[in-house]
C-alpha positions, 0 to 999 in steps of 0.5 A, spaced: 392 341 616 395 333 615 397 334 609 401 341 612 404 336 617 407 331 611 410 337 608 413 340 614 416 332 616 418 331 608 422 338 609 425 336 615 427 329 612 430 333 606 434 338 609 437 333 615 439 328 610 445 330 608 448 331 615 445 324 618 448 321 612 455 324 613 455 323 619 453 314 619 459 315 613 463 318 618 461 312 623 462 307 617 470 309 615 472 311 622 468 307 627 466 310 634 473 315 634 468 320 632 467 326 636 459 326 636 457 334 637 450 335 640 448 338 634 449 332 630 445 328 637 440 334 634 439 333 628 439 325 628 432 326 633 429 331 626 430 327 623 427 322 626 421 327 628 421 328 620 419 321 619 415 320 624 410 326 621 410 325 615 407 318 618 402 323 622 405 321 628 404 324 634 411 323 637 414 325 631 411 332 631 413 333 640 421 330 637 420 337 632 417 341 636 422 339 642 428 340 637 426 347 633 425 350 641 432 345 643 435 350 636 431 357 637 433 357 646 441 359 645 438 365 640 433 367 645 437 366 652 443 371 650 437 376 648 442 380 643 439 380 636 444 380 631 442 379 623 445 373 623 441 370 629 434 373 626 434 369 620 435 362 624 430 364 629 424 366 625 426 359 621 425 355 627 419 360 631 415 358 624 415 351 625 414 351 632 408 355 630 405 350 625 407 344 630 403 348 636 397 349 633 392 345 636 390 343 629 396 339 628 396 335 635 388 334 633 392 331 626 397 327 629 391 323 633 387 319 630 
């Protein structure tokens, strides 16, 4: 299970590296006048969780679990399942299931 969790952590690092480094580049060029959206904070937190999960840390698993739940939450609250909402719902729910398994908890607790 440790290998699966490291693959998931690596995936999140690769998936979120471009948006986060784009945000860092904007901050470096424009200063703190950049508008931060809630999704920007979510991306930074989930990138941090991916790094933690790559090292098999419990806090990394929790950050990714809560980040995926935060990404799925608004879709579930609307209760309108159109085709463009189903794909992200399934995508994030897959990671929620993997990270919530008892074996993943035991793999990160050493």
